[in-house]
N, C-alpha and C positions, 0 to 999 in steps of 0.2 A: 213719318213724323213721330209717332209714339216710340219708335225703336231707338232713336237718337239718344234720349236721356239714359236709357239702359246701357248703351255702349259707353257713354261717358262715365257712368257710375262704375262699370267694370274696369275701365282704364284707370280711374283715379284711385280706387281702393288698393291695387297692388303697389302703386307708386308711393302712397302714404305709408304702407306697411314696410316698404324697403327704405324709406327716408330715415328711419331710426338708426340703421346701420350705416357706417361710413363707407362710401363707395371706394373701390380701389383707385389709387392715383393713376390717372391716365397720362402717358407721356405726351408732350407737345410735339408739333410737327418738327420744330427745330431740334428737339431732343432725339426724335426718331432719325433725323438726318445725321446728327453727330454720333449717335450710338445705335447703329443699325441692328445690333444683336439684342436689343431690348433691355439691357441692364440699366436700372436707374442709379444715378450717383447717390451716395449717402447724403442725407440731409444734414446741414451744419447744426452743431449743438447750439441750443439757445444760450445767448450771452447773459451773464448775471447782471443785474441792475446795480448801478453804483449806489453805494450807501451814503446817506447824508453825513455831512461833516460833524454833526453833533454827537456821534458815537465815539467813545474812547475805549481802547482795548488795553488790558493789563495782563501781565504774566508774572506768576510767582512760582518759585521752586522750593520744595521742602524735602529734606533739610537744606538750609542755605549753605551750611558748612558740611560738605559731604565727606564722610569717612568710609572708604570702601570696605574696611574690616568690619564695620558695624551695620552698614546699610546696603541692601541689595536692589533697591529701587528708589527712584525719585518721583515724588508726587508733583505733577505740573498742574497748576490751576490757571485757567484762562477766563478772564472776565470781559464783558462788553457792556459798558454803561451808557445809558441815554442821558446826556447832559443838556439836551435841547428842551424845547418847550412843547414839542408835539410827540405823539405816539409814533414809534418806528416799527415797521413790520419787516421781518426777514423771511425769505422763502427758501426752504431747504428741500432738495429733490429726493433725498434719502433720509434714513434715520441717523446718519452720521452728522454730527454738529461741528466737531473740531478735528484737527489733525496735529500730531506732535511728531517731530522728527529729531533724532539725535545724530549729530555729525561730528566727525573728528576734526582736527585742526586743518587737514587738507581738504575738507569739504565732503569726504566720503560718508555716505549714509550708513550708520551702524544699526539703528533701530528706527522702525516706523511703527507708531502706535497702532494704526488701523490694520496692520497685517494679520494680527491674530484676533480680530473682531469681525463679526458678521453684521452687515447692514442691509436693510431691505429698502426697495424703491417705494417709499411711503412719503409722498410730498406733504410737507407741513409748513404752515405759516406760524411763525413765532412773533409775538408782539412784545415790545418793551415799552412800558409806560414811561413818561418823563420822570426823571429822578430814580428810576429803577435800573437793575442790571441783571445780566445773565451770567451764570457761573458754571463752568464745566471743568471736571477734573479727569486726569489721566495719569497712569503710572508707567514709567519707563525703566526698564531693567538697566542695571549698572554692570552687568557681567562682562561686557566688552571694553570697559574703561580701565585705564592704567593711571595709577596715582601720579600727580604732577603734570599730566597732560591737560591741555585745555580742550573743552568740547562745547559745541553750540547746540542749544536746545531751541528749536524753532517751532512755534505754534501758530496756527492759522485756521481760519474758517474756510473749508474747501470751496464753498460756493461764492465766497467773497475774498478774492485774492488780495485786495487792497488792505485787508486787516490781517497783518502779519507782525509777530513780535519775536525777537530773539533774545536769548540770555546766554551768557558765558558761564560755564561750570568747570571748576578745576578741583577734582577730587583729591583728598589727602589719603595717605596710607592708613 
């Protein structure tokens, strides 16, 4: 009788010490039948939450009248304003907040802003109070542009695909 509590104490201590670590995912019986060689299928990526309708996105390009002989890059400013009555929180899985893509008239991607930037997997929650706005800027090179051709500048928030803006840019010589 005196021996039983000691055994329980020995059994409980290792379990609580291991409880802090996440146990490896054990495949179900159905999974073992469907995948006899033990490979687990990749887990689906979490879907981003829909944003409330009280957010308004804006896109501005500088300079508005682009002369290729004078300007070698375009400044793209993306804003997201909270026009509602409540605080809005946005969850970003990495340090990247915006993406800017420059496309020619046939839709071919010429420049993608994020290609020459490094982002870390640092999840962040960004809050926008009512009446306030977020503002992010990026610069896009004009080296592949030809005067007189029309180009589309597309800006969006990678984690929130429903917030996307486009602007048409026609550079002069």
